C-alpha positions in Angstrom: 178.5 58.0 -38.4 178.0 58.1 -42.1 176.2 54.7 -41.8 173.9 56.0 -39.0 172.8 58.9 -41.2 172.0 56.5 -44.0 169.9 54.6 -41.7 168.2 57.6 -40.4 167.4 58.8 -43.8 165.9 55.6 -45.0 163.8 55.6 -41.8 162.5 59.1 -42.6 161.6 57.7 -46.1 159.6 54.7 -44.5 157.9 56.9 -42.0 156.7 59.3 -44.9 155.0 56.4 -46.5 153.5 55.3 -43.4 152.1 58.7 -42.4 150.2 59.2 -45.6 146.9 59.3 -43.5 148.2 61.5 -40.5 146.8 64.9 -39.8 149.9 67.1 -40.2 150.4 70.7 -41.0 151.1 71.2 -44.7 154.8 72.0 -44.9 155.0 72.0 -48.8 153.9 75.5 -49.7 154.5 75.3 -53.7 153.5 72.1 -55.2 155.0 71.0 -58.5 152.6 71.3 -61.4 152.1 69.2 -64.6 153.8 70.4 -67.8 153.1 69.8 -71.3 156.1 70.4 -73.7 157.6 69.6 -77.1 160.0 66.8 -77.8 163.7 67.6 -76.8 162.8 70.9 -74.9 163.9 71.5 -71.4 161.4 72.2 -68.6 161.6 73.1 -64.9 159.5 71.7 -62.0 159.3 73.8 -58.8 158.6 72.9 -55.2 158.9 74.9 -52.1 158.4 73.7 -48.4 158.9 75.0 -44.8 161.4 72.2 -44.0 165.1 71.5 -43.6 165.2 68.9 -46.4 163.6 68.8 -49.8 164.1 66.5 -52.7 162.4 65.4 -55.9 161.1 62.0 -57.0 161.1 60.7 -60.6 158.7 57.9 -61.1 159.1 57.1 -57.4 162.9 57.1 -57.5 165.1 59.9 -56.0 166.1 62.4 -58.6 169.8 62.1 -57.4 169.8 58.5 -58.5 172.3 57.9 -61.2 170.1 56.0 -63.4 167.3 59.1 -63.2 170.0 61.7 -63.9 171.3 59.6 -66.9 167.7 60.1 -68.4 168.0 63.9 -68.1 166.8 64.9 -64.6 168.8 67.3 -62.5 167.5 68.6 -59.1 168.7 71.5 -57.0 167.6 72.9 -53.7 168.4 76.3 -52.2 167.5 78.2 -49.1 164.8 80.9 -49.6 163.4 83.4 -47.1 161.8 82.6 -43.8 163.3 79.0 -43.7 161.7 77.9 -47.0 163.6 75.5 -49.0 163.1 76.0 -52.9 163.7 73.1 -55.1 164.0 73.0 -58.9 164.0 69.8 -61.1 165.5 70.4 -64.5 164.1 67.8 -67.1 164.8 67.0 -70.6 161.9 66.2 -72.7 163.3 63.0 -74.5 160.9 60.6 -75.9 161.4 58.0 -73.2 160.6 60.6 -70.4 156.9 60.9 -71.8 154.4 60.7 -69.0 156.8 60.7 -66.2 155.5 61.2 -62.7 157.3 63.9 -60.7 156.8 64.6 -56.9 158.6 66.3 -54.1 159.2 65.2 -50.5 159.9 67.6 -47.5 160.8 66.8 -43.9 162.3 68.8 -41.1 164.1 65.9 -38.9 165.5 62.5 -38.9 164.0 60.0 -36.5 166.2 59.2 -33.7 164.9 55.7 -33.3 162.2 53.5 -34.8 159.3 55.0 -33.0 160.1 58.4 -33.7 158.0 60.3 -36.4 159.7 62.3 -39.1 157.7 65.4 -40.3 157.6 64.2 -44.0 155.3 65.1 -46.6 155.1 64.1 -50.2 153.5 66.5 -52.9 150.8 65.5 -55.3 151.8 64.0 -58.6 152.8 66.3 -61.4 153.1 64.6 -64.9 155.7 65.5 -67.6 153.9 65.0 -71.1 155.7 65.3 -74.3 154.5 66.2 -77.7 156.5 65.0 -80.8 155.8 65.5 -84.4 152.2 65.9 -85.4 150.0 63.4 -87.1 148.1 63.8 -90.2 145.5 66.5 -90.6 142.0 65.1 -90.7 139.0 65.5 -93.0 141.2 66.9 -96.0 138.8 68.0 -98.7 138.6 70.3 -101.6 135.8 72.6 -102.9 135.5 74.4 -106.2 135.3 78.2 -105.9 135.5 79.2 -109.6 137.0 77.8 -112.7 140.6 78.6 -111.5 140.4 78.3 -107.7 140.0 75.4 -105.3 139.5 75.7 -101.6 141.4 73.1 -99.7 140.1 72.5 -96.0 141.1 70.2 -93.2 140.9 69.7 -89.4 143.9 70.1 -87.1 145.7 66.9 -85.6 145.6 66.3 -81.8 148.1 68.2 -79.9 148.6 68.6 -76.1 147.2 71.5 -74.3 149.6 74.5 -74.3 151.6 73.0 -77.1 150.4 75.0 -80.2 150.2 74.1 -83.9 152.5 76.9 -85.4 151.4 76.6 -89.0 150.8 74.3 -92.0 153.0 73.4 -94.9 150.9 73.0 -98.1 152.8 71.6 -101.2 151.7 70.6 -104.8 153.2 67.3 -105.5 154.4 67.3 -109.0 153.9 64.0 -110.9 157.3 64.1 -112.8 161.0 63.8 -112.1 161.3 67.7 -112.2 163.3 69.4 -109.5 161.1 72.5 -109.5 157.6 73.5 -110.2 155.6 76.8 -111.1 152.3 77.4 -109.5 150.3 79.0 -112.1 147.3 81.3 -111.8 145.8 79.7 -115.0 145.8 75.9 -114.2 145.7 73.0 -116.6 142.2 71.6 -116.5 143.2 68.2 -117.8 146.1 67.8 -115.3 145.6 66.0 -112.0 146.8 68.0 -109.2 148.0 66.4 -105.9 148.5 68.5 -102.7 150.0 67.6 -99.5 149.2 69.4 -96.1 151.4 68.9 -92.9 151.0 70.4 -89.5 153.9 72.1 -87.9 155.0 72.6 -84.2 158.3 73.4 -82.5 159.5 70.0 -83.1 159.3 70.2 -87.0 157.0 69.2 -89.8 154.7 66.5 -89.0 153.0 63.8 -91.3 151.6 64.6 -94.5 148.1 64.0 -95.8 147.4 64.1 -99.5 144.4 64.9 -101.9 144.1 65.0 -105.6 141.9 66.8 -107.9 141.1 68.2 -111.4 140.5 71.8 -111.7 136.9 72.3 -113.0 136.3 73.2 -116.6 133.7 75.6 -116.1 
């Protein structure tokens, strides 16, 4: 009996691929949507369907596959109201999972023979995109304000939509072996100052860009 069920299941999957052009009622009521997130975070994809069976696919492979689960994916399905199946796919945003395609498939019956149609549908593709540490800031420049002030400006590095830059780290780089520095409001005009600027997100501090300048003498 177990072998027959496996054959029926495989037949249902094959039929789902073959029926991509058929005019069937939409049984998937909530489609999974693409997610942008930061490296090493955890996100959840959702899918709902008016069907008896619902499962997720990760890059075209069943989410229950051992190899897929080893990469940080775990799918669950529960029964909702009005015979709706609710599926959630937990995904770990590891670096190797960037640009992963996620779909869900739903169907209500197994075909009883090779000519039977399974009422199977597959959702549209949702993509998991992962933002790591940010690159250098761009167009790093400085402008004299007065004899004791310099304005440092830059443009932000690229980041995925909905993955914000949370701040910037600005440091003076001391050209010595000292382990501490004092930032004075009365700068030395003969000294070369070097400043680094790094963008920050939830992953951490990104790459640094550097600029050097002398304070103007007046």
